[in-house]
C-alpha positions in Angstrom: 28.1 -45.6 -82.0 25.0 -45.0 -80.0 22.1 -47.5 -79.9 19.4 -46.3 -82.3 16.8 -47.1 -79.7 18.6 -44.9 -77.3 18.6 -42.0 -79.8 14.9 -42.6 -80.4 14.1 -42.3 -76.7 16.6 -39.7 -75.7 16.7 -37.3 -78.7 17.2 -34.2 -76.5 20.1 -35.8 -74.7 21.8 -36.7 -77.9 21.2 -33.2 -79.4 22.8 -31.7 -76.3 25.8 -34.0 -76.5 26.3 -33.1 -80.2 26.2 -29.4 -79.3 28.5 -29.8 -76.3 31.1 -31.6 -78.5 30.6 -29.1 -81.4 29.6 -31.8 -83.9 27.1 -31.3 -86.7 24.6 -34.2 -87.0 21.0 -33.8 -87.9 19.2 -35.9 -85.2 15.8 -35.0 -86.6 16.8 -36.4 -90.0 18.0 -39.6 -88.2 14.6 -39.9 -86.4 12.7 -39.3 -89.6 14.6 -41.9 -91.6 14.3 -44.3 -88.7 10.5 -43.9 -88.6 10.2 -44.2 -92.4 12.3 -47.4 -92.3 10.2 -48.9 -89.5 7.0 -48.0 -91.4 8.4 -49.5 -94.6 9.5 -52.7 -92.9 6.0 -53.1 -91.4 4.5 -52.4 -94.8 6.8 -54.9 -96.6 5.8 -57.6 -94.1 2.1 -57.0 -94.7 2.6 -57.1 -98.5 4.6 -60.2 -98.4 1.9 -61.9 -96.2 -0.7 -60.8 -98.7 1.4 -62.0 -101.7 1.9 -65.4 -100.0 -1.9 -65.7 -99.5 -2.7 -64.8 -103.1 0.0 -67.2 -104.3 -1.7 -70.0 -102.4 -5.0 -68.9 -104.0 -3.5 -69.3 -107.4 -2.7 -73.0 -106.6 -6.3 -73.6 -105.4 -7.8 -71.8 -108.4 -5.7 -73.9 -110.8 -7.0 -77.1 -109.1 -10.5 -75.8 -109.4 -10.1 -75.0 -113.0 -10.7 -71.3 -112.5 -9.1 -68.2 -114.1 -5.8 -67.4 -112.4 -4.5 -64.5 -114.7 -6.1 -61.8 -112.5 -4.6 -63.4 -109.4 -1.2 -63.6 -111.1 -1.4 -59.9 -112.1 -2.2 -59.0 -108.4 0.8 -61.1 -107.2 3.1 -59.4 -109.8 1.8 -56.0 -108.7 2.5 -56.8 -105.0 6.0 -58.0 -106.0 6.6 -54.7 -107.7 5.4 -52.8 -104.7 7.6 -54.9 -102.4 10.6 -54.3 -104.7 10.1 -50.6 -104.7 9.8 -50.5 -100.9 12.9 -52.6 -100.5 14.8 -50.3 -102.8 13.7 -47.4 -100.6 14.9 -49.3 -97.5 18.3 -49.7 -99.1 18.5 -46.0 -99.9 17.4 -45.2 -96.3 20.2 -47.4 -95.0 22.8 -45.7 -97.2 21.8 -42.4 -95.8 21.1 -43.4 -92.2 24.1 -45.5 -91.4 26.7 -42.8 -92.1 24.6 -40.3 -90.1 24.7 -42.8 -87.1 28.4 -43.1 -87.5 28.8 -39.4 -87.0 26.8 -39.1 -83.7 29.4 -38.6 -80.9 29.4 -40.5 -77.6 27.4 -38.9 -74.6 29.6 -37.1 -72.1 29.4 -38.7 -68.6 27.4 -36.7 -66.0 30.6 -35.8 -64.1 32.2 -34.1 -67.2 32.3 -30.3 -66.9 30.2 -28.3 -69.4 32.2 -26.0 -71.7 35.4 -26.0 -73.7 39.1 -26.2 -72.9 38.9 -23.3 -70.4 36.4 -25.4 -68.4 38.8 -28.3 -67.9 39.0 -29.2 -64.2 42.2 -29.9 -62.4 41.6 -32.8 -60.0 44.9 -33.2 -58.3 48.6 -32.9 -58.6 51.8 -34.6 -57.6 55.3 -33.2 -57.0 56.3 -29.6 -56.7 57.8 -27.7 -59.7 61.5 -27.7 -59.1 63.3 -24.5 -58.1 66.5 -24.0 -60.1 69.5 -21.9 -59.1 69.7 -20.9 -62.8 67.3 -20.1 -65.6 66.1 -23.5 -66.9 66.5 -24.0 -70.6 63.8 -25.2 -73.0 64.3 -28.7 -74.3 65.4 -27.6 -77.8 68.3 -25.7 -76.3 69.2 -28.7 -74.1 69.1 -31.1 -77.0 71.2 -28.9 -79.2 73.8 -28.2 -76.4 74.1 -32.0 -75.6 74.1 -32.9 -79.3 71.2 -35.4 -78.8 68.6 -33.6 -80.9 69.0 -32.6 -84.6 65.9 -30.8 -85.8 67.5 -29.2 -89.0 68.4 -32.6 -90.5 65.0 -34.1 -89.6 63.4 -31.2 -91.5 65.7 -31.9 -94.4 64.6 -35.5 -94.5 60.8 -35.1 -94.0 59.9 -31.5 -93.5 58.7 -29.4 -90.6 57.4 -31.1 -87.4 59.6 -34.1 -87.6 62.5 -34.8 -85.2 65.7 -36.7 -85.1 67.1 -37.9 -81.8 70.7 -39.1 -81.7 73.2 -40.6 -79.3 71.9 -40.8 -75.7 68.8 -38.9 -76.8 67.8 -41.8 -79.0 68.8 -44.3 -76.3 66.7 -42.5 -73.7 63.7 -42.8 -76.1 64.2 -46.6 -76.4 64.9 -46.9 -72.6 61.6 -45.2 -71.8 59.6 -47.4 -74.1 61.2 -50.6 -72.6 60.8 -49.3 -69.0 57.1 -48.4 -69.5 56.2 -51.7 -71.1 58.0 -53.6 -68.4 56.2 -51.7 -65.7 52.8 -52.2 -67.2 53.4 -55.9 -67.8 55.2 -56.8 -64.5 53.5 -54.4 -62.1 50.1 -53.7 -63.6 49.2 -57.0 -65.2 49.0 -56.1 -68.9 49.7 -58.5 -71.8 52.2 -57.0 -74.3 51.1 -57.1 -77.9 53.0 -56.0 -81.0 50.5 -55.0 -83.7 50.5 -53.6 -87.3 51.4 -50.0 -87.7 48.9 -49.8 -90.7 45.2 -50.3 -90.3 42.2 -50.7 -92.7 39.0 -48.7 -92.7 37.0 -51.2 -90.6 39.6 -50.9 -87.9 39.7 -47.1 -87.9 35.9 -46.9 -88.1 35.6 -49.3 -85.1 37.4 -47.0 -82.7 35.9 -43.9 -84.1 38.7 -42.2 -86.1 36.7 -42.7 -89.2 34.8 -41.0 -90.8 35.4 -37.8 -88.8 39.2 -37.7 -88.6 40.2 -38.9 -92.0 41.9 -35.6 -92.9 44.1 -35.8 -89.7 45.6 -39.2 -90.7 48.2 -40.3 -93.2 46.7 -42.7 -95.8 48.3 -45.1 -98.2 45.9 -44.6 -101.2 46.9 -47.6 -103.2 46.0 -50.0 -100.4 43.4 -47.8 -98.6 45.4 -48.3 -95.3 46.1 -45.7 -92.6 49.2 -45.2 -90.6 48.1 -45.6 -87.1 47.6 -42.3 -85.1 48.0 -44.4 -81.9 48.0 -48.0 -80.9 44.3 -47.7 -79.9 42.8 -48.8 -83.2 44.8 -52.0 -83.9 44.9 -53.1 -80.2 41.2 -52.4 -79.5 40.1 -54.1 -82.7 41.9 -57.4 -81.8 38.5 -58.6 -80.6 36.3 -57.0 -83.3 33.4 -59.2 -84.4 34.0 -61.6 -81.5 32.0 -62.8 -78.6 34.3 -63.0 -75.6 33.8 -66.1 -73.4 32.7 -66.0 -69.8 35.4 -65.3 -67.3 37.9 -63.8 -69.8 37.2 -60.1 -69.0 38.8 -57.9 -68.1 41.4 -57.9 -70.8 44.5 -55.6 -70.4 46.8 -55.0 -73.4 49.8 -52.8 -73.7 51.6 -52.0 -76.9 54.3 -49.7 -78.3 53.8 -48.1 -81.7 55.0 -45.1 -83.6 52.1 -42.7 -84.1 51.5 -40.7 -87.2 49.3 -37.6 -87.3 49.0 -34.9 -90.0 47.6 -32.5 -87.3 45.5 -30.9 -90.1 43.6 -28.8 -87.6 46.5 -27.7 -85.5 47.9 -24.8 -87.3 48.9 -21.9 -85.1 49.5 -24.1 -82.0 52.8 -24.5 -80.3 55.1 -26.3 -82.8 58.7 -25.3 -81.6 61.0 -28.2 -80.7 59.4 -31.5 -80.0 56.0 -30.4 -78.6 53.8 -31.1 -81.6 55.1 -33.4 -84.3 53.8 -35.6 -87.1 55.5 -38.8 -85.9 56.1 -39.8 -82.3 56.4 -42.9 -80.1 53.9 -44.0 -77.6 53.1 -46.8 -75.2 49.4 -47.4 -75.1 47.3 -49.2 -72.5 43.9 -50.7 -73.7 41.3 -52.3 -71.5 38.2 -54.4 -72.6 36.0 -54.7 -69.5 32.6 -55.5 -68.1 30.3 -52.5 -68.2 29.6 -52.8 -64.5 33.3 -52.1 -63.7 34.3 -49.6 -66.4 34.3 -46.5 -64.2 36.5 -48.1 -61.6 38.7 -49.4 -64.4 39.1 -45.8 -65.6 40.5 -44.7 -62.3 42.8 -47.7 -62.2 44.0 -46.9 -65.7 44.9 -43.3 -64.7 46.7 -44.7 -61.7 48.9 -46.8 -64.0 50.0 -43.8 -66.0 50.6 -41.9 -62.7 52.9 -44.7 -61.5 55.2 -44.1 -64.5 55.3 -40.3 -63.9 56.1 -40.7 -60.2 58.9 -43.2 -61.0 60.4 -40.7 -63.4 60.2 -37.9 -60.8 58.1 -35.6 -63.0 55.7 -33.1 -61.4 52.2 -33.6 -63.0 48.6 -32.8 -62.6 45.4 -34.8 -63.5 42.8 -32.8 -65.5 39.2 -33.8 -66.3 38.4 -32.6 -69.8 35.3 -30.6 -70.4 32.7 -31.8 -72.9 33.8 -29.5 -75.6 37.4 -30.8 -75.3 36.5 -34.5 -75.3 37.2 -36.7 -78.3 34.4 -37.8 -80.5 34.2 -41.3 -79.0 35.0 -40.6 -75.3 32.5 -40.4 -72.5 35.0 -39.2 -70.1 38.7 -38.4 -70.3 41.5 -37.5 -67.9 44.6 -35.8 -69.2 47.9 -36.1 -67.3 50.0 -33.0 -67.8 53.7 -32.7 -66.9 55.3 -29.4 -65.9 58.0 -28.3 -68.3 60.0 -25.6 -66.5 62.0 -24.5 -69.6 58.9 -23.9 -71.6 56.9 -22.7 -68.5 54.0 -24.8 -69.7 52.0 -27.9 -68.8 52.3 -30.6 -71.4 49.9 -33.5 -71.9 51.7 -36.8 -71.8 48.7 -39.1 -71.3 45.0 -39.2 -72.1 42.9 -41.8 -70.3 39.4 -42.4 -71.6 36.3 -44.5 -71.1 34.4 -45.0 -74.3 31.6 -47.1 -72.6 30.0 -49.3 -75.3 30.5 -46.8 -78.1 33.5 -48.5 -79.8 32.2 -52.0 -79.0 29.0 -51.3 -80.9 30.9 -50.0 -83.9 33.1 -53.1 -84.0 30.4 -55.6 -82.8 32.6 -56.7 -79.8 30.5 -58.6 -77.2 30.9 -60.9 -74.3 28.9 -63.4 -72.3 28.5 -63.2 -68.5 27.9 -66.9 -68.4 27.6 -69.7 -71.0 23.9 -69.3 -71.4 23.7 -65.6 -71.2 22.8 -63.3 -74.1 25.8 -61.6 -75.6 26.3 -58.0 -74.4 28.6 -55.2 -75.7 31.8 -54.7 -73.7 33.1 -51.3 -72.5 36.5 -50.2 -73.8 39.1 -47.9 -72.3 42.6 -46.7 -73.3 45.3 -44.5 -72.0 48.8 -43.3 -72.9 51.3 -45.0 -70.7 53.1 -42.6 -71.7 53.4 -40.5 -74.9 56.8 -39.5 -76.2 58.5 -37.1 -76.9 56.7 -34.9 -74.4 57.8 -37.2 -71.6 61.3 -36.7 -72.9 60.7 -33.0 -72.8 59.7 -33.3 -69.2 62.8 -35.3 -68.3 65.2 -33.0 -70.0 63.7 -29.8 -68.6 63.1 -31.1 -65.1 66.3 -33.0 -64.6 68.7 -30.5 -66.2 71.7 -29.4 -64.2 73.6 -26.1 -64.0 76.6 -27.7 -65.9 74.3 -28.5 -68.8 74.0 -32.2 -68.2 70.7 -34.1 -67.6 70.3 -36.5 -64.7 68.9 -39.9 -65.7 66.1 -41.1 -63.3 67.2 -44.1 -61.3 64.5 -46.3 -62.8 66.0 -45.7 -66.3 69.6 -46.3 -65.4 69.5 -50.1 -65.9 68.2 -49.4 -69.4 70.6 -46.5 -70.2 73.8 -47.6 -68.5 74.6 -44.0 -67.5 73.6 -41.7 -64.7 73.8 -38.5 -66.6 73.4 -37.4 -70.2 76.4 -35.3 -71.1 77.9 -34.0 -74.4 80.6 -36.3 -75.7 
């Protein structure tokens, strides 16, 4: 969330950010409630001081043998006024706090203005492969090799669920292990294994709630949410903590399945494995000093790029425009892989800097030195990478004329084979 003092001093900036992100939050109402609350707090302090003074006068009057009933009535009247004002303060908080939770983060000055069409391609790696045959889309490859069974997945859970089998399932597992090993051994992350269910405080801390509740699966009886990504449980590991001097930066990497209802995604590409309700992902999370967070974002992107280059997948790095940014992000890079069978770029990683937006929501702070005042950290996360779109990229880019798929060299120790062929 944004600092209320920042909103107070930069109302036009906040209004512009809300418009750029297509959110609907009444900033003027926030400011009006804030002013009323500050006026009430000042008034309550004055009345309490007056009541204390009159209460002391009652004691003095009693000692002097004077009439204290009038003074007692005045004290009671002041108490009633104070109670009424405190009731109003509670009511203001009940209205103001949810409004503040719906104010999005401010886009960084380097973020393009506009919607998806304004996204800016920063760079690319690898040339799209030229095939001596018409490359097949992944759903045809998977069916021909008997490593993807969409009809039976639909029978089990409905549309937009998938079932991998044989070497298709083994490739998924190999990718997860390879990516975690790379991030731990090469990039210096600490692996964590976290719950796949999260409570409201967790989902609110990273910004999924209250805005995205309808996009998530919820266990009503326990009021728990199936995680849409590892971001909420991993980032919340240090919620309500003050991190000791010298501990930052903290790098975590985690595998989780991800569950998304995709309630607002009707009409988008849904064939094959492109957009599904359950998928696997390896997630990188960083908790850092605010002074280094922008350099940390570039480093985070580089970690995801390392995976793509090792897999031999042509990709591009895209800066998202403000209208395409998530609610909590200040800046985001998407890494997109070229899928020759689909003739499309597919997002396999989003790397974002949330500045102190999430840290404020979860009250996560740190000290620069033992005597320093606690400050809010900055948080970042990035997919390292998301499946099954990475699988799509592998199948479609490494397919051969004989119908087999070549396994990248880095995955062969995990797979035990050099090619995926039909048994």
